[in-house]
Every structure is written in structure tokens, then in C-alpha cells.
C-alpha positions in Angstrom: 19.5 89.3 74.9 22.4 90.6 77.4 24.0 93.0 74.6 27.5 94.4 75.4 27.5 98.4 76.2 30.9 99.1 74.1 30.5 101.9 72.0 29.6 104.2 75.1 32.8 103.1 76.8 35.0 103.4 73.9 34.1 107.0 73.5 34.8 107.8 76.7 37.9 106.5 76.4 38.9 109.0 73.6 37.6 111.7 75.8 39.7 110.9 78.7 42.8 110.0 76.9 42.9 113.8 76.0 43.2 114.7 80.0 46.7 114.9 80.7 47.3 112.5 83.8 51.1 112.5 84.4 53.9 110.5 82.8 54.2 106.9 83.6 57.4 105.5 85.2 59.9 102.8 83.5 60.4 100.4 86.0 62.7 97.9 84.1 61.6 94.5 82.4 63.5 91.7 81.1 63.7 91.2 77.2 63.9 87.7 77.0 61.9 86.0 74.0 59.5 83.6 75.5 58.3 83.2 72.0 61.3 81.3 71.1 62.5 79.7 74.3 60.6 76.3 75.1 59.3 76.1 78.4 61.2 72.7 80.2 59.1 69.9 81.2 58.8 69.0 84.8 59.1 65.5 83.8 59.2 63.5 81.0 57.8 59.9 81.2 56.4 56.9 79.2 52.9 55.8 80.0 51.6 52.3 79.3 51.1 52.7 75.7 54.7 53.7 75.3 54.1 56.9 74.4 56.3 59.7 75.8 54.8 62.0 78.0 55.8 65.6 78.7 54.0 67.2 81.9 54.2 70.9 82.3 53.3 73.6 84.6 51.8 77.0 83.3 50.9 79.8 86.3 48.9 82.4 84.9 49.7 85.7 86.6 49.6 89.3 86.6 52.9 91.2 85.7 54.3 94.6 84.9 55.0 94.2 81.4 57.3 96.6 79.5 56.1 96.9 75.8 58.2 100.0 74.9 60.7 102.5 76.8 57.9 104.9 78.1 55.0 102.4 78.1 54.3 99.7 80.7 51.2 97.8 81.4 49.6 95.2 84.1 49.3 92.3 81.9 47.8 89.2 82.4 50.3 86.5 81.2 51.1 82.3 81.1 54.2 82.3 83.0 55.2 86.0 83.6 56.0 87.2 80.0 54.3 88.3 76.7 53.7 85.8 74.7 53.4 83.3 77.6 55.6 80.6 77.9 56.2 78.3 74.5 55.1 75.1 75.0 57.2 72.6 72.3 57.0 69.2 72.0 57.4 66.3 69.0 54.6 64.8 67.6 53.3 61.8 68.6 54.3 63.1 72.1 51.7 63.2 75.0 50.9 66.4 76.1 50.1 67.3 80.0 49.6 71.0 80.7 49.0 72.1 84.3 47.5 75.4 84.2 47.6 77.2 87.8 45.5 80.3 88.5 47.2 83.0 90.3 45.3 85.4 88.9 41.9 86.9 90.7 39.8 86.1 87.5 38.9 82.8 86.2 40.7 81.6 82.8 41.1 78.6 80.5 43.4 77.6 77.9 41.8 77.0 74.2 44.5 75.5 72.2 44.1 77.6 68.8 43.9 75.4 65.4 44.9 72.2 67.5 42.3 69.2 66.8 42.2 68.4 70.7 39.7 66.1 72.1 36.4 68.4 72.5 36.7 68.3 76.7 40.4 69.7 76.1 39.1 72.7 73.7 39.0 75.2 76.8 35.8 76.8 75.5 34.4 77.7 79.5 30.7 77.0 79.7 31.0 74.5 76.7 33.3 72.2 76.9 34.6 73.0 80.8 34.0 75.2 83.7 36.2 78.1 83.9 39.4 77.4 86.1 38.6 79.5 89.4 41.4 81.8 91.0 43.5 79.7 93.1 42.7 76.7 91.3 44.1 74.1 88.5 43.4 72.3 85.4 45.4 70.0 83.7 44.9 69.6 79.7 45.9 66.3 78.3 46.0 65.1 74.6 48.6 63.5 72.3 50.1 66.1 70.0 49.1 64.0 66.4 49.8 67.0 63.4 52.9 69.0 64.0 52.9 72.8 62.8 52.3 76.3 64.2 50.0 77.3 66.6 49.1 78.8 69.9 47.0 78.9 73.0 44.8 81.5 74.9 42.2 82.1 77.3 38.7 81.3 76.2 36.8 83.5 79.2 36.0 86.6 78.7 38.6 86.1 75.6 38.2 89.7 73.9 39.5 91.0 77.5 41.8 88.6 78.7 43.7 87.9 75.2 43.6 91.8 74.8 45.6 92.0 78.4 48.1 89.2 76.9 46.9 85.6 78.1 48.2 84.1 75.1 51.2 81.9 74.5 53.2 79.8 71.7 52.4 76.4 70.9 55.0 74.1 68.3 54.7 70.8 67.4 57.6 69.7 65.9 57.6 66.6 62.9 58.9 63.7 63.9 60.9 63.6 60.7 61.9 67.3 59.7 61.6 67.3 55.7 64.1 70.2 55.7 66.6 71.2 58.5 67.0 75.0 59.4 69.4 76.9 60.9 67.3 79.6 62.5 63.9 79.2 63.6 62.3 82.1 64.9 58.7 82.6 66.4 57.2 85.9 65.6 53.9 87.1 67.5 52.1 89.8 66.3 49.6 92.1 68.6 47.9 95.4 69.1 47.9 97.5 72.6 46.5 101.2 73.1 48.9 103.3 74.5 47.4 107.0 75.6 50.5 108.1 77.4 51.7 110.7 74.7 54.7 108.6 73.5 54.4 110.4 70.3 51.0 109.8 69.2 49.6 113.3 70.4 47.0 111.5 72.3 47.5 112.8 75.6 49.6 111.4 78.5 47.1 108.5 79.9 48.4 104.9 80.1 45.6 102.8 79.1 47.1 99.8 77.7 45.4 97.6 80.7 42.1 99.2 80.7 39.1 97.4 80.9 36.9 98.9 77.9 33.6 99.0 79.6 31.7 95.6 79.4 33.9 94.3 76.7 34.0 90.7 78.6 34.5 88.3 75.5 31.8 85.7 74.2 28.2 86.3 75.3 26.7 83.1 75.7 24.2 84.1 78.2 20.9 82.9 76.2 22.4 79.8 74.4 19.8 77.1 73.5 21.6 73.8 72.6 18.1 72.4 71.3 16.4 74.2 68.8 17.6 77.4 67.5 15.8 80.7 68.6 14.2 82.5 65.5 15.3 85.8 67.1 17.1 88.2 64.7 18.9 91.2 64.7 17.8 94.4 63.0 18.4 94.9 59.2 21.8 96.1 58.0 20.7 99.3 57.3 19.8 99.7 60.9 21.0 103.1 63.0 21.6 103.8 66.6 18.2 104.8 68.3 17.8 108.5 69.4 19.8 109.6 66.2 23.1 109.1 68.1 26.2 109.5 66.4 28.4 106.3 67.1 31.9 106.0 65.2 32.8 102.3 63.6 34.0 99.9 65.8 36.9 99.2 63.2 37.5 102.8 62.7 37.6 103.3 66.7 40.0 100.0 66.9 42.6 101.7 64.3 42.4 105.1 66.4 43.3 103.1 70.2 45.1 100.2 69.1 48.2 102.4 68.3 51.2 100.3 69.7 51.9 97.2 67.3 54.3 94.3 69.0 56.3 91.9 68.1 57.0 89.0 71.1 55.2 91.6 73.3 57.7 94.0 72.3 57.5 97.7 70.5 59.8 100.2 68.7 63.2 99.8 70.1 62.9 97.1 72.5 62.1 94.9 69.2 65.1 92.3 69.4 66.9 91.7 65.8 67.0 88.3 64.2 70.4 87.3 64.3 71.6 85.4 61.5 74.1 84.1 59.0 74.6 84.5 55.4 73.8 81.3 53.6 71.8 79.7 56.8 68.2 78.3 56.0 65.8 80.2 58.0 62.2 79.6 59.0 59.9 82.6 60.6 57.0 81.3 62.3 54.4 84.4 62.3 51.4 84.4 65.0 48.6 87.1 65.0 47.4 86.9 68.3 45.7 90.4 68.0 42.4 91.7 66.5 43.6 93.6 63.1 45.1 92.0 59.9 48.7 92.6 58.9 50.1 93.0 55.4 53.9 91.8 56.2 56.7 92.4 53.9 60.1 91.2 54.2 62.1 93.9 52.5 64.2 93.1 49.3 64.3 89.2 50.7 63.3 86.3 48.7 61.0 84.3 50.4 58.9 81.2 50.2 55.6 80.2 52.2 56.2 77.0 53.8 52.6 76.5 55.7 49.6 78.0 56.7 47.9 77.2 60.0 50.3 74.4 60.7 49.2 72.7 57.3 51.9 72.5 54.3 52.1 74.1 51.5 53.0 72.1 48.2 56.2 72.9 46.4 55.9 77.0 47.3 57.9 79.3 44.7 60.5 82.0 46.0 58.6 85.5 46.0 59.8 88.9 46.6 58.5 92.1 47.5 55.0 90.7 48.1 52.8 91.5 51.0 51.9 88.4 53.3 48.2 89.1 54.8 47.8 87.7 58.1 44.4 87.8 59.7 43.4 87.6 63.3 44.2 84.2 64.6 46.3 83.3 61.4 49.4 81.4 61.4 52.4 81.5 58.2 55.9 79.7 58.2 57.9 81.7 56.2 61.5 80.3 55.0 64.3 82.0 53.3 68.0 81.8 52.8 70.2 84.8 54.3 71.7 86.8 51.6 74.7 89.2 53.1 72.9 92.3 53.5 70.8 93.3 56.6 67.1 94.0 56.0 63.6 95.0 57.8 60.5 93.0 58.0 57.9 95.8 58.5 54.2 96.0 58.2 51.9 97.9 55.7 49.0 98.3 57.4 48.3 102.1 56.7 48.3 103.0 60.5 50.5 104.7 63.1 50.8 101.6 64.9 52.3 100.0 62.0 55.5 101.9 62.4 56.1 100.7 66.0 56.6 97.1 64.8 59.7 96.8 62.5 61.9 93.6 63.0 65.6 94.2 62.3 67.0 91.0 60.6 71.1 91.4 61.4 73.6 89.5 58.8 76.9 88.9 60.9 79.4 90.8 59.9 77.4 93.0 57.7 77.0 96.8 58.1 75.3 97.4 54.5 71.0 97.0 54.2 69.0 95.4 51.5 67.4 98.2 49.0 63.8 98.7 49.6 61.4 98.4 46.9 58.5 101.2 46.3 56.7 100.5 49.8 52.9 102.1 48.0 53.1 99.6 45.3 53.3 96.3 46.5 51.0 93.2 45.6 49.4 91.1 48.0 50.4 87.5 47.6 47.4 85.4 46.5 47.3 82.0 48.4 45.0 80.8 46.0 47.4 80.6 43.2 50.5 79.9 45.1 52.2 76.9 45.5 51.9 73.4 43.0 48.2 71.9 42.5 48.5 68.2 43.6 44.4 67.7 43.0 43.5 68.1 46.6 41.5 65.7 48.3 37.8 67.0 48.1 35.2 65.1 45.9 32.9 68.1 45.3 30.3 65.7 44.4 29.6 64.5 47.5 28.7 66.5 50.1 25.9 65.5 53.1 25.7 69.0 54.8 26.2 72.2 53.0 25.4 75.8 55.0 25.8 79.4 53.9 27.0 82.1 56.6 26.5 85.7 55.8 28.8 88.0 57.7 27.8 91.3 58.8 27.1 94.1 61.2 24.1 95.9 62.3 22.7 97.9 65.4 20.7 96.9 68.5 19.6 100.1 70.0 22.9 101.8 70.4 25.2 98.7 70.2 26.8 97.7 67.3 26.9 94.0 66.8 28.2 91.4 64.3 25.7 88.9 62.8 26.0 85.3 61.3 22.8 85.4 58.9 21.3 88.0 60.8 21.3 86.9 63.9 23.4 87.4 67.0 25.2 84.6 69.7 23.4 82.9 71.1 20.8 82.9 68.8 22.7 82.1 65.7 21.7 78.9 64.0 24.0 75.8 64.7 25.7 74.1 62.0 24.5 70.0 62.8 26.7 67.2 61.7 27.2 63.5 62.4 30.5 62.1 62.4 31.9 61.1 59.2 30.0 63.3 57.3 31.8 65.8 54.6 30.5 69.2 55.3 30.5 72.5 52.9 30.1 76.0 54.0 29.9 78.9 52.3 31.2 82.0 54.1 29.8 85.5 52.5 31.3 88.8 54.0 28.4 91.4 53.1 29.9 93.7 55.8 32.5 96.4 56.1 35.1 94.7 58.3 37.6 92.1 58.2 36.2 88.8 59.4 39.2 86.1 60.2 36.6 83.0 60.9 38.0 80.3 63.0 36.5 76.9 63.6 37.6 75.0 66.6 38.9 71.3 66.8 38.5 70.8 62.9 41.0 71.8 59.6 39.2 72.5 56.3 39.8 72.9 52.9 39.3 76.1 51.0 37.7 75.1 48.0 37.2 78.6 46.0 37.6 82.1 46.2 34.5 84.4 45.0 33.3 82.0 42.7 36.8 80.6 41.6 38.6 77.2 42.3 42.1 77.3 44.0 44.5 76.7 41.5 47.9 76.7 43.3 48.2 74.3 46.6 45.6 72.9 48.6 45.0 75.3 51.1 44.2 74.0 54.5 43.7 76.0 57.7 41.4 76.4 60.8 41.4 80.4 60.4 40.5 81.8 57.3 40.6 86.0 56.6 37.2 86.9 55.1 37.5 90.5 53.6 34.6 93.1 52.8 32.9 91.6 49.7 34.6 88.3 49.4 33.1 84.7 49.5 34.7 81.7 50.4 33.7 77.9 49.9 35.5 75.5 52.6 34.8 71.7 53.2 35.7 69.5 55.8 35.0 66.0 57.3 33.3 65.6 60.7 35.8 63.6 62.2 36.1 65.2 66.0 33.2 64.9 67.8 31.9 67.5 69.9 30.5 70.7 70.5 32.4 73.7 68.6 32.9 76.9 68.7 33.0 78.4 65.0 33.2 82.3 65.4 35.0 85.7 63.9 38.8 86.0 65.7 38.7 89.4 65.6 37.3 88.7 69.7 35.2 92.0 69.9 33.3 90.8 66.8 32.7 87.5 68.6 31.9 88.9 72.0 29.4 90.9 70.0 27.2 88.2 68.4 29.4 86.6 65.7 29.7 83.4 66.7 28.1 79.7 66.2 28.6 76.5 67.1 29.2 73.1 65.1 27.4 70.3 66.7 27.5 66.9 66.6 24.3 65.4 66.9 25.5 61.9 67.9 27.8 63.2 70.5 27.1 62.7 74.0 29.2 65.2 76.0 30.3 64.4 79.6 30.1 68.3 80.4 26.5 69.9 80.9 26.7 72.8 79.2 26.3 76.1 81.7 25.7 79.5 80.9 26.5 80.6 84.2 30.2 79.8 83.6 30.8 81.3 80.3 32.1 84.9 81.6 28.9 87.3 82.1 
């Protein structure tokens, strides 16, 4: 298998970062919040079925993007901003998005978390060809379910998403049960800055550097027939030649040292403006790689939805941390009080200090008191909200799978495994339409693994052997931390070939991926391994 050679490249980055190479110049940058400014449709019309159709054009292009006053990068963007153009429609509308590629590399759009038809999923080489430079592709689907989602490239995704190629996708419900006075979208991400701006890492800007050969998903030997029996070395394997190699996650925490909110960091993060008594909704989207612990300082709040799915009767909580894994989304609501407060991250990293979001109450000059920062509990979603009985008959599953998540070494390369195998040699999850499927996710390793299933929503049944006692939890991305076990279930109701992978995209590119394959599905697209970004 053509395995990624990340680690030498990563170590070299640290070495080179210590060499002063000058100060990066400020060139100016608009601070318009793309995350909260919906893209205007090119045209709105009615199709033959009487359905409202909205046509959008998204132009992918490279821009100079100012992340912080002394930190600028060459970003890949959808529409010229990070995050990219916000596409917002209403439930029931048909969405047509023409992607025009003005970059010098192939790209795609994957609608993260949204149950689009398989041909619209945007996984190059599996559901479509990549969109070549100078070419275009139109995505066409009906927005059937409301909620908070996002979109990103699924070609060389570990590299392209890392450089800013993602945007916001929001589907408003036909009948909003609660009217909100303010609705803010907050996209979290991490970048690398070795420019010496308070991080002690020298004077080199590497926020947009291609880290060796980290080119996204490795599909080089995928076999859509009977899966290969090739497996990775044992979990206790070590690099060959006794070569000292730093653990991937340790390296990532050191190198991704600037955290952003809507593409901005530090003093460039725009305050959220509210008025006392207003009902406010915050849509958190984690477009990065790291798990973030979000704290609304001194503010009572409710978790209204996760991954676009509502929480039943959420109760008010205060001074609890909301854990958001890579690819997860959470809608948080609150009624604004009389005093200003801040939203910060309790990630125990230097980068977290750069992502503080001020919340300003009109006419106020006082701040909320801040709780003891060191002793805040994490909100347990499995006991949160009202247990409505759920919809899963646990006595009937047509298929059951168990996925052990871990990492090991192949030669000098750290790889991430599912049941001891790396993609494309992982075992497929084979189903037929209408079947009820249970999957047990077991994290045997030392890294967080936010597992993302394309094209479906699953229900969380159990956490570490204990049933969910709060609101039913329906998700498409689930953070599985070291030592944790989750049981999830879903109905196979969207035929196709669907990726199921860790949304730390570096983990996915190093092997932690498989496919949910419908045995009774015949694709109009012939899988082409030469078009997956190798």
C-alpha cells in the first residue's frame, strides 16, 4: 500500500520553524463574517413538481487571508472567504450549487452530515470525478431536513480542508418552533503559525505549508469486491530502526497553535452583539481536527440540537463545558442577560488562548463573573434532556458490526486502524436497503476519534455499556475518546457507497476509514482509484 510519509515532514517542520526567516507583512483583509452572511441565489424558480429551486454559484479560488494582525496565509476558499460562502435555504427547497474551480488543483464539495443522494456526496473516486481546474460541477438535491451543517472538499481533504476549503450550510425549518432574535454561526478551526507572534517558534509562516505527503484519503488499493485480509502490525509495534518519532497528536497540538473563529483569531474575532432579554442561537461547527471544550462564561444556556438533530426538552445549564469533536455541530441557545461575557475554549493548549469570543450586551460595560476555570465539568449528553422513549427496537438488528479504533506503526509511519487494518484494506460494512444496523465503536488507542458516517443519521444507544437516559441522541459524527465504547444504530435508508471514517482527517488519510456498502445498490459511477487524490 502507498502509505503516507507524514512524520519526517512534520519533524522537519519543527526544525525549520526554529530558523528566523523574516517578518510577514500585513496586507489588509476584509473582516466580513461569511459564516453569517448567506450567499444570494443566482436565481429562484419553480420546477415541474412545484418545488422552489435556488441556484447558487460557488467559485473556488485562492486568496490572501488575514487570520491575525501578524499572520496571513494563502488560503483555498469557496467564494474568497474562510469559512466559505454560507449557503442557507429553507426545508423542502431544491438546492442547485454550481462549483466553479479556479484553483490549480482538483476539488469537490462534500455536504457534511446531509443525507444527499449518493451521487451528490462529493467523495472523489467513489461517487464522482474530482472537479478539475477550470471545470465546474453542479450539485443538485432537495433540502429535506433542517439543521446546522457544513461543506468541504473531499479530495485530498486532509490538505485542502486544512487550507480553508470549507463553508457553512444551514437549512431552516419550514415552521421554526422558536423565534430567535439573533442567530450566529461560529466555525472553529486550527492553523499553524511559526511567525514568532507570541508563540516562541521562530519567524516562519507555515500556516499554508503542504506537510510532506498529507494528501487526504488514501484510496490507492481499494477493492470493492471481497475485502483484503492484509492487516497492520500489532498495536504495540514501534518504528523500524528504532527511529524516534513523536506521537501524531502531540505534534499536532504543538504545531496547530492558532485557533480561529470564522477564520479569525485574537483581536480580529468579531464580538457577538446582543441586547438584554434577546433570544440567541449559536451554531457551533468544528471544521478543524481537534476536540474543543467550549465555555460560555457565567451564562445559562441550553443545547438545542446536535448535528442538526433536536434535543428533547433541554434543561438550562451553567458553567459546564460543551465538548465538540471534529466534524460535530452543536446549536446552543440562551437569553441574553445584562452583562457582557466571553466564550472561550478549555483545551489546555496555547492555541485555545487565541480563540476568545466576546459577547457584548448593548449599553453594558460590566462583565459576568468568571467561574473557577480549572474545575468545570463536561456536559454529559447521554443524560441530558428528556427521555422520550426513542425509536430503536433493540431486539431486532439485521446486521451488527464492531469497529476497534487504534493506531500502530508501519515501518516509520504512524497509521490509524479499524480492526487492525488500514484503508483501503479495512472490512466493508455491507447492508441492504431497509435493514436495521448496529455498530459498536471501541477506542482502544490514545487519540480522540470523531467517527463520521456519510449519508445517514444514527442514534446513540449506549455509552460504556450504559443506555442513554436523556434525550434520544441522533448524530452523523460521534466523538469517541480513548477508552470509550459507543453502540449506535441506524436504518439503511439511503442506498449507495458511503464513507465511514475518522474526521480528524489526518487519521483518515493514514488509514482510519471504511465504506458502508449497499449490496443491492448499482451506482451510475464507476469507482476510479486514480481520481481520489493520490
